[in-house]
C-alpha positions in Angstrom: 0.0 0.0 0.0 1.3 3.5 -0.9 1.8 5.9 1.9 -0.9 8.6 2.3 1.5 11.3 1.1 2.4 9.5 -2.1 -1.3 9.0 -2.9 -2.2 12.6 -2.2 0.5 13.7 -4.7 -1.6 11.9 -7.3 -4.0 14.8 -7.3 -1.1 17.3 -7.6 0.6 15.7 -10.6 -2.2 14.2 -12.6 -3.8 15.9 -15.6 -6.5 13.5 -16.9 -8.4 10.6 -15.4 -11.0 8.0 -16.4 -14.4 8.5 -14.7 -16.4 6.1 -12.6 -19.2 4.7 -14.8 -21.5 1.8 -14.0 -21.2 -0.8 -16.6 -18.3 0.8 -18.4 -15.3 1.5 -16.1 -14.5 -2.1 -15.4 -11.0 -3.4 -15.2 -10.4 -4.1 -18.9 -11.7 -0.7 -19.9 -9.5 0.9 -17.2 -6.4 -1.0 -18.3 -6.9 0.2 -21.9 -7.3 3.8 -20.7 -4.1 3.5 -18.6 -2.2 2.1 -21.7 -3.3 5.2 -23.6 -2.2 7.6 -20.9 -4.8 8.0 -18.2 -3.2 9.2 -14.9 -5.7 7.5 -12.6 -9.1 5.8 -12.8 -12.1 4.8 -10.7 -14.0 1.6 -10.3 -17.6 1.3 -11.2 -20.0 2.5 -8.4 -19.7 0.1 -5.5 -22.6 -0.3 -3.1 -21.5 0.2 0.5 -24.3 -2.0 1.8 -23.3 -4.7 -0.7 -19.7 -4.6 0.6 -20.7 -4.7 4.3 -23.0 -7.7 3.5 -20.1 -9.3 1.6 -22.0 -9.7 -1.6 -19.9 -11.6 -4.1 -20.7 -9.5 -7.1 -20.0 -6.3 -5.2 -16.7 -7.5 -3.9 -15.6 -8.5 -7.5 -15.9 -4.8 -8.4 -12.9 -4.1 -6.2 -10.6 -6.3 -8.2 -8.0 -4.9 -10.5 -6.1 -6.3 -13.5 -2.3 -6.6 -13.6 -0.9 -3.5 -15.3 -3.5 -1.0 -14.1 -2.3 2.3 -12.7 -3.7 4.1 -9.6 -7.4 3.2 -9.1 -9.9 4.7 -6.7 -12.9 2.8 -5.4 -16.1 4.8 -5.7 -18.6 4.0 -3.0 -22.3 4.9 -2.9 -24.9 4.8 -0.1 -26.7 7.0 2.4 -25.7 5.7 5.8 -22.6 7.2 7.3 -21.8 4.2 9.5 -22.3 1.7 6.7 -20.1 3.8 4.3 -17.4 4.0 7.0 -17.5 0.3 7.5 -17.3 -0.2 3.7 -14.4 2.2 3.4 -12.5 0.1 6.0 -13.1 -3.0 3.9 -11.9 -1.2 0.8 -8.8 0.0 2.5 -7.7 -3.6 2.9 -7.6 -4.0 -0.9 -5.0 -1.2 -1.2 -6.6 1.1 -3.8 -5.1 4.5 -4.5 -8.0 6.4 -2.8 -11.7 6.1 -1.9 -14.3 8.2 -3.7 -17.8 9.1 -2.5 -20.6 9.3 -5.0 -22.9 12.3 -4.4 -23.8 12.8 -8.0 -25.4 9.7 -9.6 -28.8 10.7 -11.1 -30.1 7.1 -11.6 -33.5 6.5 -10.1 -32.7 3.2 -8.3 -29.8 5.0 -6.5 -31.9 8.1 -5.7 -34.8 6.0 -4.3 -32.4 4.8 -1.6 -31.4 8.4 -0.8 -28.0 7.8 -2.4 -26.1 9.6 -5.2 -27.4 13.0 -6.1 -30.1 12.8 -3.5 -27.5 13.6 -0.9 -27.0 17.0 -2.6 -30.4 17.9 -0.9 -29.0 17.0 2.6 -25.7 18.6 3.2 -25.8 17.7 6.8 -25.8 14.0 5.8 -23.1 14.7 3.2 -20.8 16.1 5.9 -21.5 13.2 8.3 -20.6 10.7 5.6 -17.4 12.5 4.6 -16.2 12.8 8.2 -17.1 9.2 9.0 -15.3 7.8 6.0 -12.2 10.1 6.4 -11.9 8.7 10.0 -12.2 5.1 8.9 -9.3 5.0 6.5 -5.7 6.1 6.0 -6.3 6.5 2.3 -7.2 9.8 0.7 -10.9 10.3 0.3 -12.4 12.2 -2.6 -16.0 13.0 -3.6 -18.0 13.6 -6.8 -20.9 16.0 -6.9 -23.3 17.8 -9.3 -24.3 21.4 -9.5 -27.3 20.6 -7.3 -30.7 18.8 -7.5 -32.2 21.4 -9.8 -31.6 25.0 -10.9 -33.8 26.1 -8.0 -31.6 24.1 -5.6 -28.2 25.0 -6.9 -25.8 24.4 -4.0 -22.5 23.1 -5.4 -20.5 25.8 -3.6 -22.0 24.9 -0.3 -21.5 21.2 -0.9 -17.9 21.8 -1.9 -17.2 23.7 1.4 -18.9 20.9 3.4 -16.7 18.3 1.7 -13.5 20.4 2.1 -14.2 21.0 5.8 -14.7 17.3 6.4 -11.1 16.6 5.4 -11.7 15.3 1.9 -8.6 15.5 -0.4 -10.3 16.5 -3.7 -13.7 17.0 -5.2 -14.9 16.3 -8.8 -17.9 18.1 -10.2 -20.1 17.2 -13.1 -21.8 20.6 -13.7 -25.3 19.5 -14.5 -28.3 19.3 -12.2 -29.8 15.9 -11.2 -33.0 16.9 -13.1 -30.9 17.2 -16.3 -29.4 13.7 -16.1 -26.9 13.9 -19.0 -29.0 16.1 -21.2 -28.2 19.7 -22.1 -24.8 21.3 -21.9 -22.4 21.0 -18.9 -22.0 24.4 -17.2 -18.2 24.8 -17.0 -18.6 28.1 -15.2 -19.8 26.2 -12.2 -16.5 24.3 -12.2 -14.5 27.6 -12.4 -16.5 29.0 -9.4 -15.9 25.9 -7.3 -12.2 25.8 -8.1 -11.9 29.5 -7.1 -13.7 28.9 -3.9 -11.9 25.9 -2.5 -8.3 25.2 -1.5 -8.5 21.4 -2.3 -8.1 20.2 -5.9 -11.2 20.4 -8.0 -11.5 17.8 -10.8 -13.4 19.0 -13.9 -15.9 16.7 -15.6 -18.4 17.1 -18.4 -18.6 17.3 -22.2 -14.9 16.7 -23.0 -14.9 14.7 -26.3 -11.4 15.4 -27.6 -8.1 17.2 -26.9 -9.5 20.5 -28.1 -12.3 20.3 -25.5 -9.8 19.3 -22.8 -7.6 22.4 -23.4 -10.7 24.6 -23.5 -11.9 23.0 -20.2 -8.6 23.7 -18.5 -8.5 27.3 -19.8 -12.1 28.0 -18.8 -12.1 26.4 -15.3 -8.5 26.7 -14.2 -8.6 23.1 -13.1 -5.4 21.0 -13.5 -7.2 17.6 -13.6 -10.0 16.7 -16.1 -12.1 13.6 -15.8 -13.1 11.9 -19.0 -16.3 9.8 -19.0 -18.5 9.3 -22.1 -15.7 10.8 -24.2 -13.7 7.6 -23.8 -16.6 5.3 -24.9 -15.0 3.4 -27.8 -12.2 5.9 -27.9 -9.7 5.0 -25.1 -7.0 6.7 -27.2 -8.5 10.1 -26.2 -6.0 10.0 -23.3 -3.1 9.8 -25.7 -4.5 12.6 -27.8 -4.7 14.8 -24.6 -1.2 13.9 -23.5 0.1 14.7 -27.0 -1.7 18.1 -26.9 -0.1 18.9 -23.5 3.3 18.2 -25.1 2.5 20.4 -28.1 1.9 17.5 -30.5 -1.1 16.8 -32.7 -2.1 13.1 -32.7 -2.7 11.5 -36.0 -6.1 10.3 -36.9 -6.9 6.8 -35.6 -7.6 4.8 -38.7 -10.3 2.1 -39.0 -7.8 -0.8 -38.8 -6.3 0.6 -35.6 -9.8 1.1 -34.1 -10.6 -2.5 -34.8 -7.3 -3.6 -33.3 -8.1 -1.8 -30.1 -11.7 -3.3 -30.1 -10.3 -6.8 -30.5 -7.9 -6.2 -27.6 -10.7 -4.9 -25.5 -12.8 -8.0 -26.4 -10.0 -10.4 -25.5 -9.4 -8.7 -22.1 -13.1 -8.8 -21.2 -13.2 -12.6 -22.0 -10.0 -13.1 -20.0 -11.4 -11.2 -17.1 -15.0 -12.4 -17.0 -15.0 -15.7 -18.9 -16.2 -16.2 -22.5 -20.0 -16.2 -21.9 -20.2 -13.1 -19.7 -17.3 -11.3 -21.5 -18.8 -11.6 -24.9 -22.2 -10.4 -23.6 -20.6 -7.4 -21.8 -18.8 -6.3 -24.9 -22.0 -5.8 -26.9 -22.6 -2.3 -25.6 -19.1 -1.3 -26.8 -19.3 -2.2 -30.5 -21.5 0.7 -31.5 -19.0 3.2 -29.9 -15.9 1.6 -31.5 -17.5 1.3 -34.9 -19.4 4.6 -34.9 -19.2 6.5 -38.2 -17.8 3.6 -40.2 -19.7 3.3 -43.6 -21.8 0.1 -44.1 -21.2 -1.0 -40.6 -24.8 -2.0 -39.6 -24.5 -5.6 -40.8 -21.3 -6.1 -38.9 -22.8 -4.6 -35.7 -25.7 -7.1 -36.0 -23.3 -10.0 -36.4 -21.2 -8.9 -33.5 -24.1 -8.4 -31.1 -25.6 -11.8 -32.0 -22.3 -13.9 -32.0 -22.0 -16.2 -29.0 -18.3 -17.1 -28.9 -14.9 -15.4 -28.9 -13.9 -17.5 -32.0 -16.9 -16.2 -34.0 -16.4 -12.6 -32.9 -12.7 -12.6 -33.8 -13.6 -14.1 -37.2 -16.1 -11.2 -37.8 -13.4 -8.6 -36.8 -10.8 -10.2 -39.1 -13.3 -10.0 -41.9 -14.1 -6.4 -41.0 -10.4 -5.5 -40.9 -9.5 -7.2 -44.1 -12.7 -6.3 -46.0 -12.0 -2.7 -46.8 -13.1 -1.6 -50.2 -11.7 1.5 -51.9 -13.9 3.8 -49.8 -12.8 2.2 -46.6 -9.1 2.4 -47.6 -9.5 6.2 -48.1 -10.9 6.4 -44.6 -8.4 4.1 -42.9 
């Protein structure tokens, strides 16, 4: 386990990280993002209650693949005592840090008073943060939204509550819970939060490429940017950003290279989860990797209906080798 000081430095030195996303930020996806330059990443959301009850599926979410960089475990729940107990369990698995989810807009989380629902109870937010900070020697971070609704905008107040509780860094997705992921992220909220706090603020929302990243940094003044949906089917976005920071322009990722990364992702999912579950889990990724390719509908149908790794690899080989003149121009 790293010493607390070494882990805290992570938030001083990092520039771009891979967001926590249920169903997407699993170990194979994280490893790919690390290989392309992500400085740190988060697990999928982990239920504090599930951990305390020792649920097998929940505990599996804590596992990491060989080769991953620093990974934080994101916990969600609404009971300070349960979250503290869960944080103690997580500490025993030696992650880089523990993150608290105060931003998830999904109804099944909200109904249990978790995620963004806690933005409506800053007293509870403070109790959770203090309890978790006391329960671990790891850095603790938190992720928030702008508030529940425009009428209940309170991200500044939430940020101060989090900072006063001893949390090491806070990430903000500047949309209201009532927006979900619709509309446009309000980067000005990020800038205001960064200016009002002394702890690092991690900027998140609507970064789709290196140009967006640079604009986000300039607009908000944040050093660290969190990439979520911008990495769907495009884990090389982290390399593009690192190249931009070094003053280089990344070359366009051709169709053949996209398929190569897709196949690697597929093989890692199967290695990690077994052939049956791994091939099923990959189905949601094909549309992202193949987006914009001409004449791709037939291949997408075949990929999502195939039932074995051997069959999937055969389809990808055919796809890679079957470029006509139009495809060659695009590759």
